[in-house]
Backbone as CSV, one residue per row, in Angstrom:
resi,resn,N_x,N_y,N_z,CA_x,CA_y,CA_z,C_x,C_y,C_z
1,ILE,-41.325,-10.706,-27.759,-40.296,-9.736,-28.118,-40.812,-8.913,-29.297
2,PRO,-40.762,-7.581,-29.181,-41.200,-6.751,-30.303,-40.300,-6.951,-31.511
3,ARG,-40.888,-6.886,-32.670,-40.093,-6.999,-33.888,-39.674,-5.603,-34.314
4,SER,-38.735,-5.525,-35.235,-38.282,-4.235,-35.747,-38.922,-3.987,-37.105
5,ASN,-39.542,-2.824,-37.255,-40.172,-2.443,-38.513,-39.347,-1.340,-39.148
6,PHE,-38.462,-1.718,-40.017,-37.575,-0.759,-40.661,-38.054,-0.554,-42.084
7,SER,-38.278,0.691,-42.472,-38.831,0.958,-43.796,-37.733,1.277,-44.806
8,ALA,-38.077,1.202,-46.069,-37.119,1.434,-47.149,-36.616,2.872,-47.185
9,ASN,-37.411,3.819,-46.674,-36.972,5.221,-46.681,-36.205,5.593,-45.411
10,LEU,-35.770,4.602,-44.657,-34.978,4.766,-43.436,-35.738,5.503,-42.337
11,SER,-37.038,5.356,-42.323,-37.883,5.989,-41.309,-38.270,4.958,-40.254
12,TRP,-38.389,5.423,-39.020,-38.803,4.547,-37.935,-40.279,4.718,-37.607
13,ASN,-41.033,5.433,-38.433,-42.444,5.699,-38.147,-43.248,4.414,-37.946
14,ALA,-43.106,3.451,-38.837,-43.866,2.198,-38.732,-43.492,1.450,-37.452
15,HIS,-42.216,1.472,-37.107,-41.757,0.792,-35.894,-42.354,1.448,-34.646
16,ILE,-42.329,2.771,-34.598,-42.874,3.495,-33.444,-44.378,3.252,-33.342
17,ASN,-45.069,3.275,-34.481,-46.513,2.994,-34.470,-46.797,1.596,-33.924
18,TYR,-46.005,0.621,-34.362,-46.163,-0.750,-33.887,-45.939,-0.829,-32.376
19,LEU,-44.858,-0.202,-31.893,-44.540,-0.257,-30.463,-45.608,0.414,-29.611
20,THR,-46.036,1.607,-30.028,-47.025,2.327,-29.223,-48.362,1.582,-29.199
21,LEU,-48.729,0.968,-30.310,-49.970,0.190,-30.346,-49.873,-1.021,-29.427
22,LYS,-48.764,-1.749,-29.512,-48.580,-2.938,-28.672,-48.531,-2.554,-27.191
23,ALA,-47.771,-1.511,-26.860,-47.664,-1.080,-25.463,-49.005,-0.576,-24.940
24,SER,-49.758,0.123,-25.784,-51.075,0.631,-25.371,-52.044,-0.509,-25.090
25,ARG,-51.983,-1.554,-25.881,-52.849,-2.722,-25.646,-52.531,-3.372,-24.301
26,VAL,-51.239,-3.513,-24.010,-50.844,-4.103,-22.728,-51.263,-3.186,-21.583
27,LEU,-51.059,-1.877,-21.752,-51.461,-0.924,-20.716,-52.969,-0.975,-20.474
28,ASN,-53.746,-1.066,-21.534,-55.202,-1.172,-21.376,-55.596,-2.438,-20.620
29,PHE,-54.904,-3.526,-20.896,-55.148,-4.770,-20.156,-54.861,-4.564,-18.668
30,LEU,-53.733,-3.921,-18.362,-53.375,-3.673,-16.962,-54.401,-2.768,-16.287
31,ARG,-54.849,-1.746,-16.998,-55.836,-0.822,-16.430,-57.147,-1.536,-16.108
32,CYS,-57.541,-2.467,-16.937,-58.795,-3.202,-16.706,-58.675,-4.211,-15.571
33,ASN,-57.525,-4.850,-15.452,-57.387,-5.980,-14.534,-56.669,-5.676,-13.228
34,PHE,-55.999,-4.535,-13.131,-55.227,-4.233,-11.922,-55.552,-2.841,-11.389
35,ARG,-56.792,-2.463,-11.498,-57.224,-1.123,-11.076,-57.083,-0.926,-9.571
36,GLN,-57.354,-1.944,-8.773,-57.432,-1.803,-7.311,-56.153,-2.216,-6.575
37,VAL,-55.076,-2.482,-7.272,-53.853,-2.923,-6.592,-53.050,-1.709,-6.118
38,PRO,-52.101,-1.907,-5.186,-51.300,-0.786,-4.681,-50.461,-0.122,-5.787
39,THR,-50.125,1.133,-5.556,-49.369,1.929,-6.530,-48.049,1.265,-6.900
40,LYS,-47.342,0.733,-5.917,-46.029,0.135,-6.184,-46.159,-1.064,-7.129
41,LEU,-47.203,-1.857,-6.957,-47.424,-2.997,-7.850,-47.777,-2.519,-9.256
42,LYS,-48.606,-1.472,-9.349,-48.928,-0.911,-10.666,-47.666,-0.428,-11.369
43,GLU,-46.784,0.217,-10.605,-45.538,0.713,-11.190,-44.680,-0.444,-11.697
44,THR,-44.593,-1.499,-10.915,-43.833,-2.681,-11.335,-44.441,-3.304,-12.586
45,LEU,-45.760,-3.379,-12.632,-46.435,-3.914,-13.819,-46.142,-3.060,-15.048
46,TYR,-46.172,-1.744,-14.886,-45.867,-0.849,-16.008,-44.428,-1.045,-16.487
47,ILE,-43.484,-1.023,-15.557,-42.069,-1.110,-15.933,-41.772,-2.439,-16.628
48,SER,-42.306,-3.527,-16.095,-41.969,-4.840,-16.657,-42.761,-5.199,-17.908
49,ASN,-43.958,-4.663,-18.057,-44.803,-5.082,-19.179,-45.004,-4.042,-20.270
50,VAL,-44.916,-2.768,-19.935,-45.168,-1.720,-20.930,-43.878,-1.010,-21.315
51,ARG,-43.169,-0.496,-20.316,-41.938,0.231,-20.636,-40.916,-0.675,-21.313
52,SER,-40.907,-1.941,-20.952,-39.969,-2.871,-21.593,-40.245,-2.990,-23.091
53,ILE,-41.507,-2.877,-23.495,-41.849,-2.887,-24.927,-41.341,-1.611,-25.585
54,LEU,-41.552,-0.480,-24.912,-41.168,0.815,-25.482,-39.656,0.998,-25.573
55,GLU,-38.894,0.213,-24.797,-37.440,0.386,-24.776,-36.668,-0.789,-25.362
56,TYR,-37.346,-1.798,-25.858,-36.647,-2.967,-26.379,-35.745,-2.565,-27.551
57,ALA,-34.446,-2.800,-27.420,-33.441,-2.491,-28.452,-33.473,-1.024,-28.876
58,CYS,-33.834,-0.138,-27.952,-34.013,1.275,-28.310,-32.711,1.970,-28.697
59,SER,-31.572,1.428,-28.351,-30.312,2.043,-28.780,-30.197,2.040,-30.294
60,ALA,-30.813,1.070,-30.932,-30.752,0.977,-32.393,-31.753,1.892,-33.077
61,TRP,-32.910,2.128,-32.465,-33.971,2.847,-33.178,-34.403,4.151,-32.512
62,ASP,-33.679,4.667,-31.559,-34.072,5.884,-30.837,-34.503,6.973,-31.819
63,PRO,-35.776,7.384,-31.781,-36.273,8.320,-32.799,-35.741,9.734,-32.609
64,SER,-35.668,10.464,-33.705,-35.212,11.855,-33.645,-36.329,12.834,-33.962
65,THR,-37.424,12.351,-34.532,-38.502,13.264,-34.906,-39.421,13.521,-33.711
66,LYS,-39.894,14.746,-33.631,-40.743,15.158,-32.512,-42.002,14.305,-32.415
67,SER,-42.604,13.988,-33.547,-43.855,13.217,-33.526,-43.641,11.817,-32.945
68,ASN,-42.541,11.171,-33.291,-42.271,9.831,-32.760,-41.923,9.873,-31.273
69,ILE,-41.139,10.875,-30.878,-40.785,11.020,-29.459,-42.050,11.241,-28.634
70,GLU,-42.922,12.123,-29.120,-44.160,12.421,-28.392,-45.108,11.227,-28.355
71,ALA,-45.132,10.426,-29.408,-45.994,9.234,-29.419,-45.592,8.270,-28.305
72,LEU,-44.290,8.079,-28.118,-43.814,7.201,-27.049,-44.114,7.799,-25.677
73,GLU,-43.912,9.108,-25.544,-44.155,9.768,-24.254,-45.636,9.745,-23.880
74,ARG,-46.526,9.769,-24.875,-47.964,9.714,-24.581,-48.351,8.398,-23.906
75,VAL,-47.705,7.316,-24.308,-47.988,6.028,-23.657,-47.578,6.100,-22.192
76,GLN,-46.401,6.662,-21.931,-45.951,6.779,-20.541,-46.862,7.724,-19.752
77,ALA,-47.366,8.773,-20.392,-48.271,9.703,-19.706,-49.549,8.985,-19.267
78,ARG,-50.084,8.144,-20.142,-51.278,7.368,-19.773,-50.950,6.377,-18.651
79,ALA,-49.756,5.800,-18.719,-49.337,4.860,-17.677,-49.180,5.570,-16.335
80,ALA,-48.685,6.794,-16.355,-48.523,7.552,-15.107,-49.878,7.793,-14.447
81,ARG,-50.884,8.117,-15.253,-52.234,8.310,-14.695,-52.760,7.005,-14.094
82,PHE,-52.499,5.886,-14.780,-52.921,4.580,-14.265,-52.227,4.262,-12.943
83,VAL,-50.916,4.421,-12.896,-50.153,4.072,-11.695,-50.554,4.957,-10.521
84,ALA,-50.722,6.252,-10.778,-51.081,7.189,-9.705,-52.580,7.198,-9.413
85,SER,-53.357,6.471,-10.200,-54.829,6.476,-10.089,-55.369,7.901,-10.114
86,ASN,-54.821,8.701,-11.022,-55.198,10.114,-11.114,-55.693,10.403,-12.527
87,TYR,-57.001,10.446,-12.675,-57.588,10.745,-13.978,-58.210,12.137,-13.996
88,ASN,-57.727,13.008,-13.109,-58.152,14.403,-13.070,-57.377,15.142,-14.160
89,PHE,-58.042,15.474,-15.248,-57.345,16.033,-16.399,-57.044,17.519,-16.266
90,THR,-57.370,18.114,-15.099,-56.887,19.476,-14.841,-55.441,19.431,-14.350
91,ILE,-54.987,18.248,-13.963,-53.585,18.052,-13.572,-52.844,17.484,-14.770
92,ARG,-51.750,18.125,-15.134,-50.975,17.693,-16.299,-50.340,16.329,-16.041
93,SER,-50.306,15.496,-17.067,-49.688,14.171,-16.921,-48.193,14.297,-16.649
94,ALA,-47.563,15.378,-17.124,-46.137,15.596,-16.837,-45.913,15.783,-15.340
95,ASP,-46.855,16.441,-14.664,-46.738,16.619,-13.213,-46.922,15.291,-12.483
96,ILE,-47.822,14.470,-12.986,-48.025,13.146,-12.383,-46.764,12.301,-12.567
97,ARG,-46.190,12.331,-13.784,-44.956,11.585,-14.059,-43.830,12.059,-13.144
98,SER,-43.710,13.373,-12.976,-42.674,13.917,-12.088,-42.898,13.477,-10.646
99,GLY,-44.163,13.439,-10.235,-44.480,12.982,-8.883,-44.078,11.530,-8.653
100,LEU,-44.141,10.739,-9.704,-43.703,9.338,-9.619,-42.188,9.203,-9.758
101,GLN,-41.525,10.317,-10.056,-40.070,10.375,-10.270,-39.636,9.508,-11.448
102,TRP,-40.441,9.544,-12.506,-40.097,8.855,-13.745,-39.433,9.852,-14.676
103,PRO,-38.282,9.523,-15.227,-37.691,10.399,-16.246,-38.438,10.257,-17.571
104,LEU,-38.227,11.198,-18.454,-38.768,11.073,-19.806,-38.170,9.839,-20.466
105,LEU,-38.934,9.185,-21.317,-38.413,8.023,-22.042,-37.245,8.420,-22.934
106,ALA,-37.272,9.635,-23.486,-36.169,10.114,-24.330,-34.870,10.173,-23.530
107,ASP,-34.946,10.606,-22.268,-33.753,10.650,-21.416,-33.278,9.249,-21.074
108,ARG,-34.204,8.324,-20.864,-33.811,6.936,-20.596,-33.129,6.321,-21.816
109,ARG,-33.660,6.610,-23.009,-33.033,6.072,-24.225,-31.623,6.639,-24.398
110,LYS,-31.451,7.910,-24.103,-30.116,8.520,-24.185,-29.171,7.846,-23.193
111,TYR,-29.639,7.602,-21.984,-28.833,6.917,-20.974,-28.448,5.510,-21.448
112,LEU,-29.406,4.787,-22.009,-29.133,3.428,-22.485,-28.156,3.430,-23.660
113,ARG,-28.302,4.412,-24.574,-27.374,4.510,-25.707,-25.962,4.812,-25.225
114,LEU,-25.817,5.781,-24.313,-24.489,6.138,-23.814,-23.870,5.001,-23.001
115,SER,-24.690,4.238,-22.291,-24.176,3.076,-21.553,-23.647,2.014,-22.514
116,LEU,-24.392,1.753,-23.589,-23.924,0.801,-24.600,-22.661,1.324,-25.278
117,PHE,-22.642,2.614,-25.593,-21.474,3.222,-26.229,-20.240,3.059,-25.341
118,TYR,-20.403,3.281,-24.045,-19.297,3.120,-23.101,-18.801,1.675,-23.106
119,SER,-19.727,0.720,-23.137,-19.335,-0.693,-23.179,-18.553,-1.011,-24.447
120,ILE,-18.971,-0.433,-25.570,-18.235,-0.622,-26.827,-16.864,0.025,-26.717
121,PHE,-16.820,1.238,-26.197,-15.569,1.989,-26.043,-14.573,1.238,-25.152
122,MET,-15.076,0.557,-24.128,-14.222,-0.180,-23.191,-14.004,-1.638,-23.624
123,ASN,-14.401,-1.990,-24.852,-14.234,-3.349,-25.401,-14.942,-4.413,-24.563
124,LYS,-16.134,-4.115,-24.081,-16.900,-5.068,-23.279,-17.996,-5.744,-24.100
125,THR,-18.023,-5.481,-25.401,-18.989,-6.119,-26.297,-18.203,-6.810,-27.408
126,GLY,-18.887,-7.490,-28.283,-18.228,-8.115,-29.421,-18.077,-7.175,-30.608
127,ILE,-18.409,-5.909,-30.420,-18.345,-4.933,-31.511,-16.936,-4.360,-31.596
128,ASP,-16.363,-4.374,-32.792,-15.023,-3.830,-33.003,-15.100,-2.304,-32.998
129,LYS,-14.655,-1.706,-31.897,-14.785,-0.251,-31.760,-13.964,0.509,-32.791
130,ASP,-12.881,-0.072,-33.277,-12.021,0.637,-34.228,-12.706,0.898,-35.566
131,GLN,-13.766,0.164,-35.859,-14.510,0.409,-37.098,-15.419,1.622,-36.992
132,TYR,-15.800,1.994,-35.773,-16.810,3.036,-35.591,-16.352,4.224,-34.750
133,ILE,-15.391,4.012,-33.874,-14.940,5.063,-32.961,-13.528,5.467,-33.360
134,ARG,-13.365,6.762,-33.671,-12.076,7.251,-34.162,-11.534,8.348,-33.253
135,PRO,-10.212,8.463,-33.158,-9.638,9.535,-32.331,-9.915,10.902,-32.959
136,PRO,-9.958,11.943,-32.144,-10.268,13.275,-32.676,-9.091,13.867,-33.433
137,THR,-9.386,14.820,-34.292,-8.313,15.536,-34.986,-7.754,16.646,-34.109
138,TYR,-8.564,17.125,-33.152,-8.120,18.199,-32.261,-8.876,18.089,-30.940
139,VAL,-8.162,18.299,-29.838,-8.781,18.328,-28.513,-8.473,19.672,-27.879
140,SER,-9.505,20.429,-27.588,-9.330,21.723,-26.928,-9.164,21.493,-25.427
141,PRO,-8.064,21.953,-24.849,-7.884,21.749,-23.408,-8.900,22.535,-22.571
142,ARG,-9.518,23.528,-23.184,-10.462,24.371,-22.456,-11.889,23.830,-22.489
143,THR,-12.311,23.273,-23.622,-13.721,22.885,-23.769,-13.967,21.384,-23.908
144,ASP,-12.963,20.595,-24.240,-13.159,19.160,-24.481,-12.668,18.330,-23.302
145,HIS,-13.246,17.140,-23.135,-12.730,16.216,-22.128,-11.641,15.345,-22.751
146,SER,-10.921,14.624,-21.905,-9.738,13.880,-22.350,-10.066,12.689,-23.250
147,LEU,-11.305,12.233,-23.259,-11.684,11.079,-24.080,-12.562,11.483,-25.259
148,LYS,-12.370,12.694,-25.726,-13.128,13.177,-26.885,-12.859,12.269,-28.087
149,LEU,-13.871,12.135,-28.944,-13.764,11.309,-30.146,-14.109,12.136,-31.372
150,ARG,-13.678,11.665,-32.531,-14.013,12.355,-33.776,-15.479,12.110,-34.111
151,GLU,-16.169,13.191,-34.413,-17.592,13.086,-34.728,-17.789,12.845,-36.213
152,TYR,-18.899,12.221,-36.529,-19.299,11.989,-37.914,-19.956,13.261,-38.443
153,THR,-19.841,13.483,-39.734,-20.547,14.612,-40.343,-21.506,14.076,-41.400
154,SER,-22.705,14.647,-41.400,-23.714,14.239,-42.376,-24.820,15.273,-42.423
155,ARG,-25.350,15.477,-43.615,-26.517,16.337,-43.765,-27.791,15.506,-43.897
156,ILE,-27.646,14.190,-43.910,-28.787,13.284,-44.036,-29.187,12.825,-42.632
157,ASN,-30.413,13.138,-42.236,-30.861,12.843,-40.876,-30.831,11.359,-40.537
158,ALA,-31.117,10.500,-41.505,-31.124,9.061,-41.239,-29.758,8.596,-40.738
159,PHE,-28.682,9.195,-41.259,-27.344,8.848,-40.781,-26.967,9.675,-39.555
160,LYS,-27.286,10.942,-39.581,-26.928,11.858,-38.489,-27.465,11.377,-37.144
161,TYR,-28.676,10.782,-37.152,-29.292,10.323,-35.908,-29.175,8.817,-35.705
162,ALA,-28.309,8.163,-36.471,-28.022,6.745,-36.245,-27.192,6.613,-34.962
163,PHE,-27.035,5.395,-34.477,-26.419,5.179,-33.166,-25.047,5.833,-33.014
164,PHE,-24.087,5.495,-33.864,-22.728,5.992,-33.649,-22.586,7.495,-33.865
165,PRO,-23.102,8.078,-34.944,-22.965,9.534,-35.088,-23.626,10.314,-33.947
166,ARG,-24.827,9.938,-33.604,-25.566,10.662,-32.563,-24.926,10.487,-31.192
167,THR,-24.560,9.258,-30.852,-24.030,8.983,-29.524,-22.606,9.501,-29.368
168,THR,-21.822,9.511,-30.432,-20.485,10.105,-30.361,-20.589,11.584,-30.018
169,HIS,-21.522,12.274,-30.653,-21.732,13.703,-30.360,-22.132,13.899,-28.893
170,GLU,-23.034,13.060,-28.399,-23.467,13.178,-27.005,-22.347,12.799,-26.035
171,TRP,-21.540,11.812,-26.410,-20.387,11.418,-25.597,-19.439,12.603,-25.425
172,ASN,-19.185,13.311,-26.508,-18.279,14.456,-26.440,-18.840,15.587,-25.581
173,GLY,-20.145,15.589,-25.358,-20.764,16.617,-24.528,-20.821,16.279,-23.047
174,LEU,-20.400,15.069,-22.680,-20.419,14.680,-21.269,-19.279,15.348,-20.505
175,PRO,-19.456,15.577,-19.205,-18.379,16.149,-18.393,-17.229,15.161,-18.192
176,GLU,-16.047,15.700,-17.956,-14.831,14.898,-17.742,-15.011,13.881,-16.618
177,GLU,-15.635,14.285,-15.513,-15.746,13.390,-14.351,-16.609,12.165,-14.636
178,ILE,-17.443,12.229,-15.656,-18.257,11.057,-16.012,-17.483,10.129,-16.940
179,VAL,-16.922,10.660,-18.026,-16.269,9.791,-19.019,-14.995,9.151,-18.491
180,SER,-14.313,9.803,-17.550,-13.058,9.246,-17.046,-13.252,8.417,-15.777
181,ALA,-14.491,8.223,-15.358,-14.769,7.437,-14.149,-14.557,5.952,-14.420
182,PRO,-14.216,5.172,-13.378,-14.125,3.718,-13.556,-15.497,3.139,-13.922
183,PRO,-15.525,1.938,-14.507,-16.780,1.388,-15.045,-17.987,1.432,-14.109
184,LEU,-17.842,1.000,-12.870,-19.000,1.000,-11.967,-19.460,2.419,-11.655
185,SER,-18.517,3.323,-11.498,-18.869,4.717,-11.225,-19.468,5.377,-12.453
186,PHE,-19.025,4.974,-13.652,-19.550,5.584,-14.876,-21.061,5.416,-14.957
187,VAL,-21.536,4.200,-14.756,-22.971,3.926,-14.870,-23.753,4.750,-13.852
188,LYS,-23.274,4.789,-12.621,-23.956,5.544,-11.565,-23.917,7.044,-11.852
189,ASN,-22.743,7.557,-12.223,-22.605,8.991,-12.500,-23.448,9.408,-13.698
190,LEU,-23.465,8.577,-14.741,-24.268,8.887,-15.922,-25.754,8.883,-15.565
191,HIS,-26.165,7.914,-14.768,-27.564,7.852,-14.328,-27.939,9.121,-13.564
192,ASN,-27.094,9.527,-12.627,-27.374,10.737,-11.848,-27.383,11.979,-12.728
193,PHE,-26.496,12.031,-13.706,-26.383,13.200,-14.584,-27.592,13.334,-15.504
194,LEU,-28.073,12.217,-16.052,-29.150,12.268,-17.041,-30.546,12.054,-16.467
195,LEU,-30.671,11.258,-15.420,-32.001,10.824,-14.993,-32.447,11.365,-13.638
196,ASN,-31.606,12.082,-12.936,-32.018,12.649,-11.637,-32.178,14.146,-11.733
């Protein structure tokens, strides 16, 4: 299990560096030892051994800085070349990833955060939602959905991009048909909205 590297200045840089290094080592092992296996097996190996490292507890540490987001995506780009057995560098790794129908890791993290947020909102976790989720001061019938929540305000990025402030803002941006769907439909609709 990856550990969490949280720094005193509230930066996730050390944590992202640790994750990308660990995931890259595992990916290199897979590339050396599973070069000749079928594509589907390579994909399964990547998802279970590399992507799981990159996404472990990601709802808590989802990075907001471009450099950290790109560092994580670079690991997936290398994995896409491995899975597709395509090391032709005239072809962009983004095209290879799209051909494999893999979403960006940033989109997957957003999906995972919103799924956890929904579970908290529906009281399906041990987290007391009343401490973190507040009713809105105003709901616009024209632009807001019926389950809009009050957003946090902050000029400090460490707080602004923390789980509840960031995810509350994204929750308010979801369409009505997703947020008001029953639990099983919510997960499917959110997946289709963000990852397809």
